[in-house]
N, C-alpha and C positions, 0 to 999 in steps of 0.2 A: 583249522582242524580242532575239534573239541573232544576232550577226553572226559567221560562221565566219572562220577565218584566211585563206581564199582571198579572201573579199570584202574584208577589212581590207587585205590586201596589195595588192589591185587599186587600192584608193583611195589607198594611200600611195605608189604608184609615180608619180614625177614630179608629186606633188600640188601642188608649189609653182610649177610652170612654166606653168600655164595650158594644158597640153597638151589638145588637142581629142580627145574620145572618138569612137569609130567607130560606136557603136550607141546607139539610143534606150534609156534606162534609166528605172527607177522613181525618181521624185523626189517632193518634198513642197513644197507651196505654202501660205503663210499669207495669209489675207485678213482684212478686218474682219468685223464681225457681219453685214453685208449681202452678203458675198461679193465685196467690192470691194478694190482696191488703189489705189495713188497715181494721182491724176488721174481717179478714178471708174471705173477699168477693172473691168468686171464679169466674174467667173468663175463657172462652173457646170459640172456634168458634161458633158464633151464639148466644152468651149469652148477654143479656141486663141487665143493672142495672140503677136505677133512684134515684135521690135525690128530695128534695122538691123544688128546684129552687129558694131558698131564702137565704139571708145572703151573707157574704163575700165569695170570691173565695176559701179561705183556710178552710172554714167551711164545715159541713156535708151536706149542701144543694146542692152541686154540685159534679158531677163526673168529676174528673180531666183527662185531656188529653193534647196532644201536636199537633201542626200543622206541625211539621217537625221531622223526626226520629232522626236527629243528635242532635237537641235541647233536645229531650227526654233523650238521653244518657248523654249529656254534663251537664244537670241540675240535674241529678239523685242524686249526692252526697249531695245536700242540700235540695232536695225535699223528695222523699220517702226513698232514700239512700238504695236501694236494693243491697245486696252484690253480688247476682248472678241473675241479672234481665233478664226477657224475654220481647220481644217487639212484640206488636200486632198491626196489621192494624185494625182500627176501623171506625165507622161511627156515626156521631152525629151532632147536631145543636148547634153551639156555642152561648152561651148566655152571657158570661162574660169572660174577658181576663186580664192577667197580661202582657200587651204588647204582644210580640211574645214569651215570655218565658214559658207561661202555659195558658191553657184555661179551661173553665168549661162548661159542658152540663147538662141539667136536666136529659137526658137519653142518654146513650152511649151503643153501641153494638160492641163487638169485632168480627171481620170477620175472620181473619186468623193470625197465628203466622208467623213472618218474622225474618230472622237472625238478631241478634244484630250487629250494626256496630262496627267494631273493632277500637276503638279510643285510640290512644297512649297518654302517659303523655305529650309528646312534643306537640301533637295536642291540648290538653287541655290548656297548657300554651300559645300556639299561639292564641287560642280563647280568653283567658283572656286578653292578651296584645292588641289584635286588638279591643276588646270591649272598653278597657280603652282609647285607642288612639282616640276614637270617642268623648271623653269629656274632656280629660286631656290636659291642655295648658302649663304644666310645660316643659320648653325647655330641661332641663337636663334629665328629665325622658324620654321624647320622643327620645332624642339622644340615651339613653340606650336601649329603646324599639326597635329602628331601628337596632341597632347592634345585639340585641338578635334575631330578626326576620331574619336578614341576615346571622346569624351564626358567626358573627365576634367576639362577646364576650358573652358567656353564663355562666360566672363564678358566683359562689354564692356571692363573694365579691361585684361584680358589681350590682347584684340584690339587695343586702342589701342596698347599697348606693342609688340606685334608689328609693327604698321604703322610705328611709329617706328623699330624696329630694321631694317626692310627698306625704308627710304625710297628707296633707290637702285634697288630692283627694283619696277617699276610693277606687274607682275602680282601679286607678293606683297603689296604695299601694298593694292591693290584687293581682294584676297581677304580681308585682315584687316578692311578697312572693311566688306566685305559681311557678315562675321561680326558686327561691332559693330552694324550696322544691324539684322541679324536679332535680336540680343539685345534691341534696343530696339523690336522689332516694327515696324520700318520696312521693310515688304516691298518696296515699289517701289524704294527706294534699294538694298536688298540685291540685287535682281534686276539692276539696272543695273550695280552694282559687280561682280557675278559675270561679266557680259558683258565688262566692261572688263578683268577679269583674264584671260579667255580670249584676248582680242585682244592684250593685252600679252604673254602667254605665247607666242602664235604669232609675234609680231614678234621676241621675244628668241630663240626657237628658230631662226628663219631666220638671224639673225645668228650663232648658234652652229653652224649646219649640222645642227641636230637637228630631226627630225620628230616631232610629237606626234600620238598617236592620240586625237583628241577624241571620236570615236565610242565607243571603249572607255571613256574617262573618263566620258562622259555616262551610259553604261549602268551603270557602277559607282555613280556618284553618285545615280542615280535608280533604284536597284535596287528591283524590285517594282512599278514603274509599268507599267500595262497599255497596250499599243498596240492600240487597238480595231479592230474590223471595220468594214465599211461602215455609214455613218450615213445615215438617211433625210433627204433634203434638204427643208427647209421654207422 
């Protein structure tokens, strides 16, 4: 799935301010295998739910959604953490954001179910490393990151050394531990570490006054992943 420059620019404009959008747009919603979210809220084609539109994004006042299907799947391990998630195309008006990592609507309507992108552990680690590279200035860590991304050195020992070298940079450390977990075939740990890297990178970017295009990074990290068409609901 390709996002053109106009779409990317629109998302990056005032992305950190929580500015309310004027129009209903296509969004994405994750649910559990039964089509439910927290509190047993049931979603299905044509179903709408509303919050109060008050409070923080992670509170009960907002219906959570994502602006990109890959971000929905990549961030699942530290958001809802659905073990067997289902992905829905939805429609809503964004009122509040956590950058590009999550958004909130007062009312959200699920339109149709679409196939869940098949993201591998390697893709999750690549996403983590690419996010961390946006904010990490540690030369030794970046040298390791480049070798991991190129496939030159993906050993657990190298990942551990990189984490130690970047202990002051949370995003970089999380990315290195994600790589180490992947090398040890610890898929769940790698996924969670990748999410923490993205969140830490966003926090560091805000401090630096730097905006990160997480959509673009996700597409590069998950190159080749198919974003499917409508799925029959069963």
